[in-house]
C-alpha positions in Angstrom: 6.1 13.8 124.0 6.4 16.2 127.4 9.0 17.2 129.7 8.5 18.6 133.0 11.2 20.9 134.2 12.0 21.8 137.9 14.0 22.8 140.6 14.7 26.9 139.9 14.6 29.0 142.7 16.3 32.1 144.8 20.0 31.4 145.5 23.0 33.7 146.9 25.9 33.7 144.5 28.3 30.9 145.8 25.3 28.7 146.2 24.0 25.5 144.2 20.9 24.5 143.1 20.0 21.5 141.5 17.6 21.7 138.3 15.8 18.1 137.2 13.7 17.9 133.8 11.2 14.2 133.5 10.5 13.5 130.1 8.0 11.0 128.9 6.4 10.1 125.6 9.2 8.6 123.8 12.8 6.4 124.9 14.2 8.2 126.8 17.4 6.3 126.9 17.8 6.7 123.1 17.9 10.5 123.2 20.3 13.8 123.8 19.1 15.9 126.3 19.3 19.5 126.6 19.3 22.1 129.1 19.2 25.7 127.9 18.5 29.2 129.7 17.2 32.4 128.6 17.9 35.8 130.4 15.8 38.3 130.3 16.2 40.5 127.2 19.0 38.3 126.0 18.5 35.1 123.4 18.5 31.7 124.4 22.0 30.0 124.6 22.8 26.2 125.3 23.9 25.8 128.5 25.1 22.1 129.0 24.2 18.8 126.9 24.3 15.1 127.7 24.3 12.1 124.7 22.3 8.8 125.1 26.1 7.8 125.7 26.2 10.4 128.3 28.9 12.4 127.2 28.6 15.4 127.7 29.3 19.4 126.3 28.8 22.9 128.5 28.8 26.2 127.5 32.4 27.5 128.2 30.5 29.8 130.6 29.4 27.7 133.3 32.2 25.1 132.2 33.9 23.5 135.7 30.6 24.8 137.9 27.9 23.1 136.3 27.0 19.0 135.5 24.5 17.3 133.6 23.7 13.8 134.3 20.8 12.0 133.0 19.2 8.9 135.0 17.3 6.6 132.4 15.4 4.2 134.7 13.4 7.6 136.3 14.0 9.1 132.5 15.5 12.1 134.1 17.8 14.5 132.7 19.4 16.8 136.0 21.4 19.9 136.0 23.8 20.5 139.2 24.3 23.9 139.9 27.6 25.5 142.1 29.4 28.5 142.5 26.3 30.4 141.2 27.1 33.9 139.5 24.6 36.5 138.8 24.8 36.3 135.4 23.2 33.3 135.8 20.2 33.9 137.1 18.1 33.4 133.8 15.2 30.7 132.9 16.6 27.0 132.5 14.7 25.5 130.0 15.4 21.5 128.9 14.4 20.2 125.8 15.1 16.5 123.1 14.4 17.4 119.2 12.7 13.4 118.1 11.2 13.3 115.2 12.7 16.2 113.8 11.3 18.1 116.3 11.8 20.4 119.2 10.7 19.6 122.5 10.8 22.2 125.3 10.0 22.1 129.0 8.2 25.4 130.5 11.3 26.6 132.0 12.3 27.0 136.1 13.2 30.1 136.9 16.5 30.5 138.2 17.6 33.7 140.1 21.2 34.8 141.7 21.1 37.3 144.2 24.3 38.7 144.8 
C-alpha cells in the first residue's frame, strides 16, 4: 500500500489550497480515508475523514472551511482548504487503515502567512 500526498504550499491568510492523496495497493473505494496534520512541536491530529460511503467528519477547528472528498475512479482523496489561517500551518498527511495497519503518505507542508 502506498499513499502519495501533494498540493501543499505557502499561502496568505484567507487563501485556499487543495491537497491530493493518490492511493495504490488496495481496493480504494472500500476504505475510509483520513487527513491528519502535525504542527511544529505539537501532536498529530485528525483533520477530516471520509468513509467508503462518503460520510465525512471534521475537526471542530476546520469545520465549515475544509472539505474532504474522494474520487474512487482515480483512487484519490482530496482536502479542499478555504479561508486558511496561520494556525492551519502544518505538515498534512493522508492515512488509511488497511489489514489492521495504518499506512501514511509522506506529508505535504502547508504554510499560511499572516
